[in-house]
C-alpha positions in Angstrom: -25.3 -51.1 22.6 -27.5 -51.9 25.6 -24.4 -52.1 27.8 -23.3 -48.7 26.6 -26.7 -47.2 27.4 -26.6 -48.8 30.9 -23.1 -47.3 31.6 -24.3 -43.9 30.4 -27.4 -44.1 32.6 -25.4 -45.1 35.7 -23.0 -42.2 34.9 -25.9 -39.7 34.9 -27.4 -41.2 38.1 -24.0 -40.9 39.8 -23.8 -37.3 38.8 -27.3 -36.6 40.1 -26.5 -38.2 43.4 -23.4 -36.0 43.6 -25.5 -33.0 43.1 -28.0 -34.0 45.8 -25.2 -34.7 48.3 -23.1 -31.6 47.5 -25.1 -28.6 46.2 -21.8 -26.9 45.1 -20.9 -29.9 42.9 -22.6 -28.7 39.7 -20.0 -26.1 38.9 -17.2 -28.5 39.8 -18.8 -31.2 37.7 -19.3 -28.9 34.8 -15.7 -27.7 35.1 -14.5 -31.3 35.0 -16.5 -32.0 31.9 -15.2 -28.8 30.3 -11.6 -29.9 31.0 -12.3 -33.2 29.3 -13.9 -31.6 26.3 -11.4 -30.5 23.6 -11.3 -26.8 22.9 -12.1 -25.8 19.4 -9.0 -25.3 17.3 -7.6 -21.7 17.4 -6.9 -19.9 14.1 -3.5 -18.9 15.6 -2.4 -22.4 14.5 -4.2 -22.5 11.2 -2.2 -22.1 7.9 -2.7 -18.9 6.0 -4.1 -18.9 2.5 -1.6 -18.7 -0.3 -3.1 -15.5 -1.6 -3.4 -12.1 0.2 -7.2 -12.4 0.3 -7.3 -12.7 4.1 -10.4 -10.4 4.2 -13.6 -11.5 2.7 -15.7 -8.3 3.2 -14.9 -4.6 3.8 -14.7 -3.0 7.2 -17.9 -1.0 6.8 -20.5 0.1 4.3 -18.5 2.0 1.7 -21.5 4.3 1.2 -20.7 5.7 4.6 -17.0 6.4 3.9 -15.6 9.6 2.4 -11.9 8.6 2.4 -9.2 6.3 3.6 -6.1 8.0 5.0 -2.8 6.2 5.5 -1.4 7.7 8.7 2.3 7.0 8.5 4.0 9.6 10.8 0.9 11.6 11.5 -0.4 10.5 14.9 -2.1 12.3 17.7 0.0 13.2 20.8 0.7 10.1 22.9 0.1 7.6 20.1 2.9 5.3 18.9 5.2 6.1 16.0 5.3 5.0 13.3 1.5 4.6 12.9 0.9 1.6 10.6 -2.8 2.2 10.3 -5.3 3.4 7.8 -8.0 5.7 9.0 -11.5 5.1 7.7 -13.1 8.5 7.6 -16.9 8.6 7.5 -19.0 11.1 5.6 -20.7 14.2 7.0 -23.2 13.5 9.7 -26.3 15.5 10.8 -24.3 18.8 10.8 -21.1 20.1 9.2 -19.4 19.4 12.5 -20.4 15.8 12.8 -19.2 12.6 11.2 -21.6 9.8 10.2 -21.8 6.8 12.6 -21.4 3.6 10.8 -21.4 -0.1 11.8 -17.9 -1.5 12.0 -17.6 -5.1 10.6 -15.3 -8.0 11.0 -13.7 -8.3 7.5 -12.7 -12.0 7.9 -13.3 -15.2 9.6 -11.1 -14.6 12.6 -10.7 -15.1 16.3 -11.3 -12.0 18.5 -8.4 -12.5 20.9 -8.6 -9.3 23.0 -10.7 -6.2 23.5 -9.2 -2.9 24.7 -11.2 -0.1 26.4 -9.9 3.4 27.0 -11.7 6.2 28.7 -11.4 9.5 26.8 -11.0 12.6 28.9 -10.9 16.3 28.2 -8.2 18.8 29.4 -10.1 19.1 32.7 -10.0 15.4 33.3 -13.7 14.8 32.7 -14.7 11.6 30.9 -16.1 12.4 27.4 -16.4 9.0 25.9 -14.8 5.6 25.3 -12.5 4.2 22.7 -12.5 0.5 21.9 -10.0 -1.7 20.0 -10.6 -5.2 18.7 -7.6 -7.5 18.3 -7.9 -10.4 15.8 -6.0 -13.4 14.6 -6.8 -14.6 11.1 -4.2 -17.4 10.9 -0.9 -18.2 12.3 1.0 -15.5 10.4 -1.6 -12.7 10.1 -3.1 -10.6 12.9 -5.1 -7.4 12.6 -6.8 -4.8 14.8 -9.6 -2.3 14.4 -9.5 0.6 16.8 -10.9 3.9 17.9 -14.5 2.6 18.0 -17.0 4.8 19.8 -19.1 1.8 20.9 -18.5 -2.0 21.1 -21.0 -4.7 20.4 -22.7 -5.5 23.8 -23.0 -9.2 23.1 -19.3 -9.5 22.4 -18.6 -7.7 25.7 -21.0 -10.1 27.5 -19.3 -13.2 25.9 -15.9 -11.8 27.0 -17.2 -11.8 30.6 -18.5 -8.2 30.8 -16.6 -5.0 31.6 -15.9 -6.4 35.1 -13.6 -9.0 33.5 -11.4 -6.3 32.0 -7.9 -5.9 33.6 -6.0 -2.7 34.0 -3.2 -2.3 31.5 -1.8 1.2 32.1 -4.2 2.5 34.7 -8.0 2.4 35.4 -8.7 4.4 32.2 -7.0 1.7 30.0 -8.2 -1.8 30.4 -8.4 -5.0 28.3 -9.7 -8.5 28.4 -8.4 -11.7 26.8 -11.0 -13.4 24.6 -11.5 -16.3 22.2 -14.5 -15.6 20.1 -14.8 -16.8 16.6 -16.4 -14.2 14.3 -17.5 -14.6 10.7 -17.1 -12.1 7.9 -19.5 -9.2 8.2 -20.2 -9.7 11.9 -20.8 -6.4 13.7 -18.0 -5.3 16.0 -19.3 -1.9 17.1 -19.9 1.5 15.7 -17.8 4.6 15.0 -17.7 8.0 13.2 -14.2 7.0 12.0 -11.9 4.2 12.9 -8.4 2.7 12.3 -7.4 -0.6 10.8 -3.9 -2.2 10.9 -2.6 -5.6 9.9 0.7 -7.5 10.5 1.9 -10.3 8.3 4.9 -12.4 9.6 5.5 -13.8 6.1 6.8 -10.4 4.7 10.1 -8.7 5.0 10.3 -6.4 8.1 9.9 -2.7 7.7 13.1 -0.7 7.3 13.3 0.7 10.9 16.7 1.8 12.1 16.0 0.6 15.7 13.4 -2.2 15.3 14.0 -3.3 18.8 12.2 -0.2 20.1 9.0 -1.6 18.6 9.2 -5.1 20.0 9.4 -4.6 23.8 6.6 -4.5 26.2 4.6 -1.3 25.4 3.0 -1.2 28.8 5.6 -1.0 31.5 2.9 0.0 33.9 1.3 -3.4 33.4 3.8 -4.9 35.8 2.3 -2.8 38.5 -1.2 -3.9 37.7 -0.2 -7.6 37.4 -1.6 -7.7 33.9 -1.6 -11.4 32.6 1.3 -11.9 30.1 -1.1 -13.6 27.6 -3.3 -10.5 27.6 -0.3 -8.2 26.9 0.8 -10.6 24.1 -2.7 -10.4 22.6 -2.8 -6.6 22.4 0.9 -6.3 21.2 1.5 -5.2 17.7 4.6 -5.8 15.5 5.3 -2.5 13.8 8.1 -4.0 11.7 5.7 -6.3 9.9 2.8 -3.8 9.3 1.2 -3.8 5.9 -1.5 -1.9 4.1 -4.9 -3.5 5.1 -6.4 -2.8 1.7 -4.0 -5.2 0.1 -5.7 -8.1 1.9 -9.1 -7.4 0.4 -10.4 -9.3 -2.6 -9.3 -7.6 -5.8 -12.6 -5.9 -6.5 -13.0 -4.5 -3.0 -9.3 -3.5 -2.9 -9.7 -1.4 -6.1 -12.9 0.2 -4.8 -11.4 1.2 -1.5 -8.1 2.2 -2.9 -10.0 4.9 -4.9 -10.8 6.5 -1.6 -7.2 6.9 -0.5 -6.6 10.5 0.4 -7.1 13.2 3.1 -9.6 13.2 5.9 -12.4 14.8 3.9 -11.6 13.3 0.5 -10.4 16.6 -0.9 -6.8 15.4 -1.3 -6.2 12.2 -3.3 -3.2 10.0 -2.6 -0.5 10.4 -5.1 2.2 8.2 -6.5 2.8 4.5 -6.5 2.1 2.4 -3.4 -0.6 5.0 -2.4 -1.4 3.2 0.8 1.7 4.2 2.7 0.8 3.1 6.1 4.1 3.3 8.0 7.1 5.6 8.5 10.2 4.3 6.9 13.5 5.2 8.6 16.3 6.3 6.4 19.7 5.6 8.1 22.1 8.5 8.1 19.3 11.1 7.5 16.6 12.9 9.4 13.8 10.8 8.0 12.0 8.5 10.4 11.1 8.3 14.0 13.1 9.9 16.8 12.8 9.8 20.5 13.3 12.3 23.3 15.0 9.7 25.4 17.8 7.4 24.3 16.2 4.4 26.1 12.6 5.2 25.2 10.3 2.4 24.1 8.9 3.2 20.6 5.5 1.7 21.4 5.1 2.9 25.0 1.6 3.6 26.2 2.6 7.3 26.4 5.0 7.8 23.6 7.8 10.4 23.7 8.8 10.6 20.0 8.5 12.6 16.9 8.4 11.6 13.2 9.9 13.4 10.2 8.6 12.0 6.9 6.8 12.7 3.7 3.0 13.1 3.9 1.5 9.7 3.3 -1.1 11.3 0.9 1.2 13.6 -1.0 4.9 12.8 -0.7 5.9 16.2 -2.0 4.7 17.7 1.3 7.0 17.0 4.3 5.7 16.6 7.8 7.3 17.3 11.2 5.1 15.4 13.6 6.4 17.2 16.7 3.5 16.4 19.1 4.3 19.5 21.1 7.7 18.2 22.2 9.8 21.0 20.7 10.1 23.3 23.6 11.4 26.2 21.5 8.1 26.2 19.4 6.0 28.6 21.5 2.4 29.7 21.1 3.6 33.2 20.3 5.1 31.9 17.0 1.7 30.8 15.7 0.0 33.2 13.3 -3.6 33.2 14.3 -6.4 33.0 11.8 -9.9 34.6 12.4 -11.2 31.1 13.3 -8.5 30.5 15.9 -9.4 31.4 19.5 -5.9 31.2 21.1 -2.3 30.7 20.3 -2.2 27.8 22.6 -5.0 26.1 20.6 -3.0 26.6 17.4 0.3 25.5 18.9 -1.3 22.2 20.1 -1.7 21.0 16.5 -0.3 17.5 16.0 2.1 18.4 13.3 3.7 21.0 11.1 3.9 20.8 7.3 5.9 22.5 4.5 6.6 22.0 0.8 9.8 20.2 0.1 12.5 22.0 -2.0 13.1 20.6 -5.5 16.7 19.8 -5.1 18.0 17.1 -7.5 19.8 14.0 -6.3 23.0 15.2 -8.2 23.1 18.3 -6.0 22.9 16.3 -2.8 26.2 16.2 -0.8 28.1 18.9 -2.7 26.9 22.0 -0.9 28.8 23.7 1.9 27.9 22.7 5.4 25.9 25.4 7.4 24.9 27.1 4.1 27.3 30.0 4.7 27.0 31.2 1.1 24.0 32.8 -0.5 22.0 31.9 -3.6 21.6 28.4 -4.9 24.0 26.9 -2.4 21.9 28.0 0.5 18.7 26.9 -1.3 20.0 23.3 -1.0 19.7 23.6 2.8 16.2 25.1 2.9 13.2 22.8 3.2 15.4 19.9 2.3 13.5 16.5 2.1 14.3 14.6 5.2 15.6 11.6 3.3 18.2 13.8 1.5 19.7 15.4 4.6 23.4 14.7 5.4 24.9 14.2 8.9 26.7 17.3 10.1 24.9 19.8 7.9 22.4 22.2 9.4 19.1 22.6 7.5 16.5 25.3 7.8 12.7 24.9 7.3 10.4 27.8 6.5 6.9 28.3 5.3 5.7 26.0 8.1 2.0 25.6 8.8 0.1 23.9 11.6 -1.5 20.8 10.0 -2.5 21.2 6.4 -4.9 24.1 6.7 -3.9 25.6 10.0 -2.1 28.9 10.7 1.4 29.8 9.6 4.3 29.6 11.9 6.1 32.9 12.5 9.6 31.6 12.4 11.8 28.8 11.1 13.1 25.5 12.3 16.7 24.4 12.3 17.6 20.7 12.2 20.9 18.8 12.2 21.7 15.1 12.4 25.0 14.7 14.3 28.0 14.0 12.2 29.4 11.4 14.7 27.6 8.1 15.0 26.3 8.6 11.4 26.8 4.9 10.8 25.9 3.9 14.4 22.2 3.7 14.6 22.2 3.1 18.3 24.1 6.4 19.0 22.6 8.7 16.3 21.3 12.0 17.6 19.5 15.0 16.1 19.1 18.6 17.2 16.1 20.7 16.4 15.1 24.2 17.3 12.3 26.6 16.4 13.6 30.2 15.9 11.4 33.3 16.1 14.1 35.8 15.2 13.6 35.2 11.4 10.6 34.8 9.2 12.6 33.0 6.5 15.8 31.1 6.3 17.5 33.9 4.3 16.8 36.3 7.2 18.5 34.1 9.8 21.9 35.2 10.9 24.7 33.1 9.3 26.3 30.8 9.9 23.3 29.0 11.2 23.8 27.7 14.8 21.8 26.3 17.7 21.1 28.0 21.0 20.7 26.3 24.4 16.9 26.0 23.6 17.6 23.2 21.1 16.1 19.8 21.7 18.1 16.6 21.2 16.4 13.5 19.9 17.7 10.0 19.6 17.3 7.1 17.1 
């Protein structure tokens, strides 16, 4: 024991001598010690629990929350499709135009592996705020992220090396930093007046996406220009094919409490049907339902997405949504019926998506109607507002009664849609045409047989 203490004393003395001789030695000495000391085990190698109770606490104080909205195909322009997130909507703030700020909490014991920071700008290019995303690993098969935070915990940023440590991902307005910070359930991450939560579980069957490879490649092509570290890109990547509903990973009592909040942004619409937490778009091969891209080679999770989604509303599946994101060139501002609250046609036309009520056509009727709906009456009705999952390649469908968002202005016109008959079984070559027409206010008024003009837009699976 004495000999051991003597060796330790000599070791300390040698270290002090080294410091006196070389003033720069402390950092090198400390670095050497750090290299010898084992790193704490990462949760990325830890086994996951046998149950789905990954989360121990909720994401925020439920008293601050008015509703939880599964996004599915409804995303803002430029955001990836599908959107495997739930949106936590907070209650009214100080005024009718404000949302309540709430503390955002870590729901589990997890490793914070990356922090993303994006500068939000208005149409004039002026910075209006910041949006933060926290990326976590809970165990080797489960990762989750919490995003769209208005503010991030300053101590966590400090522990990550400060904002100066962030690296550009897709330009100076989009940066991120690799971290390894262990958080306990209930730890404060930041604050927001509404935020998103998503989770991936590698133990589950992959989502039914026609082109899953579109969602697995590097989403940030620009990162090559900025020499972004590969481990950072990996930390902020997200496997859309393994996305699940985050509420299912809460303890049973919390899951039941939060599931009661599933619905529209303001809690006025309640989620309907089984599996109410529909947090992703499901492609249906051979039909129009699912995500489509404006370029055959487009990456489905690109930093600036060029895609649309056609799918049932995640809250009420009876309502179909065309998440066009302004990429239908034939849909012009002049087609938007302004309401007294609207200030311009351009404002109305910039809405994220169009909605309509699906027709009530039975499964037995599907596939027996004439292509192009050249006959009147019930036969044509089968081609009007047809649910996207019931469309047939080669047939032209017409959609009427369109509205910008759920409560926005009506669209003065109709939309034609057709999945190409060729490549019906070849997902890689499937195409779809879509065109907004202002020469008819209803499908019955549109000149028959229905046909596309040179203003139609072609989309790709």
